[in-house]
N, C-alpha and C positions, 0 to 999 in steps of 0.2 A: 266580602268577596272571598271565595274559596281558593285555597292555595294547593296546588298539585305538588305533593311531597315526592318528587321523582328525581330524575337526572337533572332537571332544570333547577330544583332546589339545591342539589349538590353543587351545581355550577355557580349558583348565587352565593353559596357559602364560601367557595374557593375565591370568588371575585371579591367578596367582602373582606376576606383575610388579606388579599393582595392590596385592596384599597386602604385598609387600615395600616398596612406596612408602609405604603407610599406616603400616606397622609402624615404619619408620625415622623417620617424622615424629613420631609421638606414641604408638605402640603400637596394638594392636587388629587386627593383620593376621590373627590367627586367626579373627576374625569373618567374614573372606572366604575364607581358605584351607581351613579345616576343612569348612564347608558345601559348598564346591566339590568337595572330595574325596569327601564322602559322597554327593553327587548323581551324580558321574561314575564312582564305584566302588561301585555298590550291592551287589555281591556280596562285597566285602572285609570282613573282620572289623573291628570298631571299633578294636581295639588296633593293627591294621595301618595304619588311616587315621591314628590319632594318631601312631604311630611315623614314618610317612612325612612327616607335617606337621612333626614336631619337627626332623628333619634339614633340611628346607627352611627352616624358620624360623631355625634355628641359623646357617645359611650367610648368610642375609640380615641378621640382627641383627649378626653379627660384622663384616660389611662396613660396615654403617651406623655402628657404633661406631668403626671405624677411621677413617672420614671425619670424624665429629663430634669425636672426641678430638684431632684435629689442630688444631681451631679453638677447642675448649672445654676448660678445665682441669678434669679430673675429680678430685675429692678422693679419691684412691686409698687413702689411709690410713684413711679412714672407710668407703668403699664396698666395697673388696676384702674386709675381714672380714665385712661384711654379706652379700656375695655368697656367701661360703663357708658361713656359717650358713644362708642361704636354701637352698642346694643340699642341705645335710644335712636340714633340716626339710621340704623338698619330698619327700624319700624317706619321712619319717615320715608326711607327709600322704597320700602314695600308699598306704601300708600301712593308714592309718585308714579308707580307703574301704570296706574289708571290714567295718568295725564300725558305720558310720553311713551312711545314705543321703544323698549330696550334694544330692539334690533338696530336702531340707528347708531348705537354705540359701537357696534362690532368693528367697523373699519378703524375707529379711533383706538380701541383696545388692541387691535392687531398691530398698529404702528407702535404703541407703547411697549408691547411685548417684544417686538423686534429691537427696539432701543435698549430695553432691559437686557436682552440676550447679548447684544453687541458689547454693551458696557461691561457686563460681567465677564465675558470671554476675554476682552482686551485687558481689563484691569486684573492681572493675575493674583494680586494679593487681596482682592475684594472679599471681605468677610473672614479672612484668615486670623486677624488679630482683633482682640476686644479692646478698643480704644475710644471710650465715650468722649464725645466732642464738647459737651456742655455741662454746666453746673446743673444740679438736680432740678431746680425750679424751671430753668429753661428747657431741660430735657422733658420735664413733665408737660410743659405747654406744647412742645412740638409733638410729643406722643399723643396728646389729646387731639391735636389737629389731624394727625394721621388717622386716629380712631374715627373722627367725624367723617372725613372724606371716604375712607375705605369701608366704614360701617354703612354709610349711605349706599355705596356701590354694592356691598354685599346684599342689602335688602332690595335694591333696585334691579340688579343684574346677577352678580355672584361669581361666575367662573374666574378662577385665578386670584381670588381675594387673599388667600394664604400666601401665595407667591409674591404678590404686590406688598403685603405687610412685611415679609422678610426683607425684600429689597429696600423698602423705606426705612426699616429699623437699622439696616446696615449702612445704607447710603447717607441717611440724614442724621442718625444718632451715633454711628460708629461702632455698633455691636458686631460681634463675630456671628458666624452662621448658627452656632448652637444656641447662643443667647437670643438671637433674632427669631429662631425657630420656636423656642420656648415661649417667647413673648407673643408671637403670632398666635400660638395655641390658646393663650389666655384670652386674647381678643375673640378668637373663633368660638371659644366656649360660650362667652356671653351672648354673642350674636346668635349662635345655635340654640341657646336656651330660650331666647326671646322667640325665635321662629318655631321651636318645638312646642312651646306653650300655646302659640297661636294654632298650630296644626292639630294639637291634641284637643283644644277647646272646640275646634270646628269639625272634629271627627275625621281627620284626614291622615290617620296613621294606622297601618295594618300591623297591629301588635303581634299577631300570630306569626308573621314573617319577620318583623323588625327585631324581636327579642333574640331569636337564634342567630340572625345575621349580625346583630350588635355584638354577640359573644364571639363570633368569628372575627369581626372587625377589631375587637379588643385584643384578641390573640395576635393578630397581625400588627397592631399598634405596639403591643408590648415588645414583640420581636424587633420591629423597626426602630423603636426608641433605644433599645439596648445596642443595636448595631450603630446607630447614629452617634451614641456616646463613645463607643469603642473606636469608631473610625475617625471621628473628629470633623473639623470644618472643611478640610480638603475634600473629603468624601462628599460632604453635603453640597459643596460648590458644584461638583460634577452632577450630582443628582438634581440640583436646582436647575442647571442648564438643560437637563433631559426633560424636566417637567415643563419648563418654559417653551421648549421646542414642541412638546406635545400640545400645549395650549395654542401656540401659533398655528400648528397644523389644523387643529379643530376650528379656529376662527377663519382660517383661509378656506377650509372646506365649506363652512357655513356661508361665507361671503361670495365665493367664486364658483362653487360647484353644485350647490343645492338648488 
């Protein structure tokens, strides 16, 4: 597919930068990147749009994690097994799409997002302190369970996975926002790797577009990660609420107005 290197390309580059910034801070870059690709590539198959987005997102998330992991101690013994299970179950989730219509989940996800927003808003200290609740072997087991559930969700449906991971790591394991954000990125990288491999094998990546947009996404991710580290968990809490609100608006639009 030919790409028109014009003002549309410039707009995509700017949006890729912004998506990388948002995704590196608290997740949710797909809310920006995927609609942008759908708008500016109206003739492209949906699978090609998703495949191109995955490689862009993978590049930005990897850079963001490399920046944050230098300043934040990631509990690798718990999170790495969770990430591996998440990647496996993301594959199963993708296969399940052929059996169940993902649109049936939208009202349930909207209700969950409302609950997450209310809980985060009311609980003022949510994610401010890093106070792990369990011994390492118990933490690993719970992290794997989180990876299985949200990895399957990522493969089956996808929107909001990063935000749900952060909420789960804070609420269930007692992480602060920075540690939860870094941990969520580890899981996101493995699921994105699995998805990218599939899209590459099936020929659904526009490399001519994906590579320059990935570089823009990386630049945004680098800047966002540096800001997240500098501003700390209080800033991330506010940003988290903004992203959750955007997700709620999107699902409400899909359910009630489309």
